[in-house]
C-alpha positions as CSV (number, residue, x, y, z in Angstrom):
1,M,0.0,0.0,0.0
2,K,2.8,2.5,1.0
3,K,4.6,1.6,-2.3
4,T,1.5,2.4,-4.3
5,V,1.0,5.7,-2.5
6,K,4.7,6.7,-3.3
7,I,4.2,5.8,-6.9
8,L,1.0,7.9,-7.1
9,F,2.7,10.8,-5.4
10,G,5.6,10.6,-7.8
11,I,3.2,10.7,-10.8
12,I,1.4,13.7,-9.3
13,V,4.7,15.6,-8.8
14,L,5.8,14.8,-12.3
15,A,2.5,16.0,-13.7
16,V,2.8,19.3,-11.8
17,I,6.4,19.8,-13.1
18,L,5.3,19.0,-16.7
19,N,2.4,21.5,-16.4
20,R,4.8,24.2,-15.4
21,I,7.0,23.8,-18.4
22,D,6.5,26.8,-20.7
23,P,5.7,25.4,-24.2
24,A,7.2,28.5,-25.9
25,A,10.4,28.1,-23.9
26,A,10.6,24.4,-24.7
27,Q,10.1,25.2,-28.4
28,E,12.8,27.9,-28.3
29,S,15.2,25.4,-26.6
30,K,14.5,22.9,-29.3
31,K,15.4,25.5,-32.0
32,V,18.6,26.3,-30.2
33,S,19.6,22.7,-30.0
34,V,18.9,22.1,-33.7
35,K,21.0,25.2,-34.6
36,K,23.9,24.0,-32.4
37,V,23.9,20.6,-34.2
38,T,23.7,22.2,-37.6
39,I,26.7,24.5,-36.9
40,Q,28.7,21.7,-35.4
41,Q,28.1,19.6,-38.5
42,E,29.1,22.5,-40.8
43,I,32.2,23.4,-38.8
44,S,33.4,19.8,-38.7
45,S,33.1,19.7,-42.4
46,A,35.0,23.0,-42.8
47,I,37.8,21.9,-40.5
48,A,38.2,18.8,-42.7
49,G,38.6,21.2,-45.6
50,L,41.3,23.2,-43.7
51,K,43.3,20.0,-43.4
52,S,43.0,19.3,-47.1
53,A,46.1,19.4,-49.3
54,S,44.1,21.4,-51.8
55,A,44.5,25.2,-51.5
56,E,41.1,25.7,-53.2
57,K,39.4,23.5,-50.6
58,Q,41.2,25.3,-47.9
59,K,40.0,28.7,-49.3
60,V,36.4,27.5,-49.4
61,A,36.7,26.1,-45.9
62,I,38.0,29.4,-44.5
63,M,35.2,31.3,-46.2
64,E,32.6,28.9,-44.7
65,I,34.2,29.3,-41.2
66,T,34.1,33.1,-41.5
67,R,30.4,32.9,-42.5
68,L,29.6,30.6,-39.6
69,A,31.5,32.7,-37.1
70,Y,29.2,35.6,-37.7
71,S,26.1,33.5,-36.9
72,D,27.7,31.2,-34.3
73,H,26.5,32.4,-30.8
74,F,27.7,29.3,-29.0
75,G,31.5,29.4,-29.6
76,I,31.5,26.3,-31.8
77,T,33.6,27.9,-34.6
78,A,36.4,28.3,-32.0
79,Q,37.2,24.6,-32.8
80,A,38.8,25.8,-36.1
81,V,41.3,28.1,-34.4
82,P,44.3,25.7,-34.2
83,E,44.0,24.8,-37.9
84,L,43.6,28.5,-38.9
85,I,46.7,29.5,-36.9
86,K,48.7,26.9,-38.9
87,L,47.6,28.6,-42.1
88,L,48.9,32.0,-40.9
89,K,52.3,30.8,-42.0
90,D,51.2,30.0,-45.6
91,E,53.2,31.8,-48.2
92,E,52.9,29.4,-51.1
93,N,49.3,30.5,-51.8
94,A,49.8,34.2,-51.3
95,Q,49.5,37.3,-53.4
96,K,52.4,39.6,-53.0
97,I,53.6,43.0,-54.0
98,T,57.2,44.1,-54.4
99,V,58.2,47.7,-53.6
100,E,61.5,49.6,-53.7
101,Q,62.5,50.9,-50.2
102,E,65.6,52.2,-48.6
103,G,67.9,49.3,-48.3
104,G,66.6,47.5,-51.4
105,T,63.5,45.7,-52.7
106,K,60.9,44.2,-50.3
107,T,58.0,41.9,-50.8
108,F,54.8,42.0,-48.8
109,I,51.8,39.6,-48.7
110,V,48.5,41.4,-49.4
111,E,46.1,38.5,-50.0
112,G,45.9,34.7,-50.0
113,L,45.2,31.9,-47.5
114,S,47.0,33.5,-44.6
115,V,45.1,36.8,-44.9
116,Q,41.8,34.9,-45.2
117,A,42.7,32.9,-42.1
118,I,43.3,36.2,-40.3
119,R,39.9,37.4,-41.3
120,A,38.4,34.2,-40.0
121,L,40.2,34.5,-36.7
122,A,39.0,38.0,-36.3
123,A,35.4,36.9,-36.9
124,I,35.8,34.1,-34.3
125,G,37.4,36.4,-31.8
126,D,39.3,33.7,-29.8
127,K,42.2,34.9,-27.7
128,R,44.4,32.0,-28.6
129,A,45.0,33.7,-31.9
130,L,46.5,36.8,-30.3
131,P,50.2,35.7,-30.0
132,P,50.7,34.6,-33.6
133,L,48.7,37.6,-34.9
134,K,50.9,40.0,-32.8
135,E,54.0,38.4,-34.3
136,I,52.7,39.2,-37.8
137,V,51.9,42.8,-36.8
138,A,55.5,43.2,-35.7
139,S,56.8,41.8,-38.9
140,G,56.1,44.7,-41.2
141,P,54.2,47.8,-42.1
142,A,50.3,47.8,-42.0
143,I,50.1,49.6,-45.3
144,V,52.3,49.9,-48.3
145,G,51.3,52.8,-50.5
146,E,47.5,52.6,-50.2
147,I,47.4,48.8,-49.9
148,S,46.8,46.9,-46.7
149,T,49.4,44.2,-46.0
150,K,49.1,40.9,-44.0
151,A,50.5,42.8,-41.0
152,G,47.7,45.4,-41.4
153,Y,45.0,42.8,-41.4
154,A,46.6,41.1,-38.4
155,A,46.5,44.5,-36.6
156,Q,42.8,44.9,-37.3
157,A,42.2,41.3,-36.1
158,V,44.1,41.9,-32.8
159,L,42.0,45.1,-32.2
160,S,38.7,43.2,-32.9
161,I,39.6,40.3,-30.5
162,D,40.7,42.7,-27.7
163,K,37.5,44.7,-28.1
164,K,35.4,41.6,-28.1
165,E,36.7,40.6,-24.7
166,E,36.0,44.1,-23.4
167,F,32.5,44.0,-24.8
168,T,31.8,40.6,-23.4
169,N,33.1,41.5,-19.9
170,K,30.6,44.4,-19.8
171,L,27.7,42.0,-20.3
172,R,28.8,39.2,-18.1
173,N,27.2,40.2,-14.9
174,L,24.1,41.9,-16.3
175,S,20.5,40.6,-16.1
176,N,18.7,39.9,-19.3
177,K,16.8,43.2,-19.1
178,E,20.1,45.1,-18.4
179,R,21.7,43.3,-21.4
180,I,18.8,44.3,-23.7
181,D,19.0,47.9,-22.5
182,F,22.7,48.0,-23.0
183,L,22.6,46.4,-26.4
184,I,19.9,48.7,-27.7
185,A,22.0,51.6,-26.5
186,E,24.9,50.3,-28.4
187,I,22.9,49.9,-31.6
188,K,21.9,53.6,-31.3
189,N,25.6,54.5,-30.8
190,A,27.0,54.8,-34.3
191,E,30.5,55.7,-33.0
192,Y,30.8,52.4,-31.3
193,L,29.7,50.6,-34.5
194,P,32.0,51.8,-37.3
195,A,31.3,50.2,-40.7
196,N,34.7,48.5,-40.7
197,E,34.0,46.5,-37.6
198,P,31.3,44.0,-38.5
199,L,32.4,41.8,-35.6
200,F,30.6,44.1,-33.1
201,V,27.4,44.1,-35.1
202,N,27.4,40.4,-35.1
203,L,28.3,40.3,-31.4
204,I,25.1,42.3,-30.7
205,I,23.1,40.0,-33.0
206,G,24.5,37.1,-31.1
207,Y,23.7,38.3,-27.6
208,L,20.2,39.4,-28.5
209,T,19.6,36.1,-30.2
210,E,20.9,34.3,-27.1
211,I,18.5,36.2,-24.9
212,G,15.6,35.1,-27.1
213,S,12.0,35.8,-26.5
214,P,12.5,38.5,-23.8
215,A,14.3,40.6,-26.4
216,V,11.6,40.5,-29.0
217,A,9.2,43.3,-27.7
218,P,12.0,45.8,-27.0
219,I,13.7,45.4,-30.3
220,I,10.4,45.5,-32.2
221,D,9.9,48.9,-30.5
222,L,13.3,50.0,-31.6
223,L,12.6,49.0,-35.2
224,R,9.2,50.8,-35.1
225,E,11.0,53.9,-33.8
226,A,13.4,53.8,-36.8
227,L,10.5,53.3,-39.2
228,D,8.6,56.2,-37.6
229,V,11.6,58.5,-38.2
230,D,11.6,57.5,-41.9
231,L,7.9,57.9,-42.3
232,A,8.1,61.3,-40.8
233,G,10.7,62.3,-43.3
234,G,13.4,62.6,-40.8
235,K,17.1,61.7,-41.1
236,A,17.5,59.5,-38.1
237,E,18.9,62.2,-35.9
238,K,18.2,60.1,-32.9
239,F,20.3,57.1,-34.0
240,Y,21.9,55.5,-37.1
241,T,19.0,53.6,-38.5
242,S,21.0,51.5,-41.1
243,Y,22.3,49.5,-38.2
244,V,18.8,49.0,-36.8
245,Y,17.6,47.8,-40.3
246,Y,20.3,45.2,-40.4
247,I,20.6,44.1,-36.8
248,I,17.0,43.9,-35.7
249,P,15.6,41.8,-38.7
250,S,18.6,39.5,-38.2
251,V,17.8,38.9,-34.5
252,L,14.1,38.5,-35.1
253,G,14.8,36.0,-37.8
254,N,17.1,34.0,-35.6
255,I,14.7,34.0,-32.7
256,G,11.8,33.0,-34.9
257,D,9.0,34.6,-32.9
258,R,5.9,35.3,-35.0
259,R,5.2,38.5,-33.1
260,A,7.8,40.1,-35.3
261,I,6.0,39.4,-38.6
262,P,3.8,42.7,-38.6
263,I,6.7,45.0,-38.0
264,L,8.9,43.2,-40.6
265,E,6.1,43.5,-43.1
266,M,5.9,47.2,-42.3
267,M,9.6,47.5,-42.9
268,L,9.2,45.7,-46.3
269,K,6.8,48.5,-47.4
270,V,8.7,51.5,-45.9
271,K,12.1,50.3,-47.3
272,A,10.7,48.7,-50.5
273,D,12.9,50.9,-52.7
274,T,16.1,50.0,-50.9
275,G,18.3,47.0,-50.4
276,L,17.4,47.1,-46.7
277,A,14.0,45.5,-47.5
278,D,15.9,42.3,-48.2
279,F,16.8,42.0,-44.5
280,A,13.1,42.1,-43.6
281,A,12.2,39.6,-46.3
282,A,15.0,37.2,-45.2
283,A,13.8,37.4,-41.5
284,I,10.2,36.7,-42.5
285,K,11.3,33.7,-44.4
286,K,13.3,32.4,-41.5
287,I,10.5,32.9,-39.0
288,N,8.0,31.0,-41.3
289,A,10.6,28.2,-41.7
290,L,10.9,27.9,-37.9
291,N,7.2,27.9,-37.4
292,P,5.8,25.5,-40.1
């Protein structure tokens, strides 16, 4: 009899726990799990490409890793860092320029596998890349004439990785609401988001995507604010709307919440004569795919 009572009690407790599970949260967790698996499969394939003896396959792999790094909010692409570091030494598949300088002729790498690997490492933002990148920075001038060299690209990568750590530290001890407020403030701060630093734009996309559903309403309000400025014929004095029109649709598409559809459809109409409408269209497509 006691055993039967214990079993019944256990069933009741389990039922109570199951009833408390938020279906929306469970669905979001499932989407995140699927995305992690997908990125893991893609990065494993790309790493195999890095190890190939074919320079063309290595090039394709680096491009794929760079693309994944900008949408990887779980740190999975960091698995490629050791192989990318090895490619920093590649000179066989490099484009070079030769210039006359005091003391004779000098040759500098300006493109090729090693430079592409630098770009990928900058996108990933892993501190393990800093020592070899700093060695490259010390090896030569950042610019020759008006052309960026391998050392110049490495210097930019070092700056990006250092700033990523600084940015991440700011968010570490904040609550979700505080993170959302901070990230929205950063979106509005054009000085912090110069066009030549896409890493930070993607960091913001990553953090807002990670926050998920709680971020949806505040960023919808931000997108509506930007659209209202445009509809009123303003010039976005309050903030730099082009960042809003890229970042917010990207986040809403990643989260996949159908509450975003009306504002994205509004953006499609307001920005129909610009390329920015493509971001809204892509987000709507992703949301519909995530909610069949």
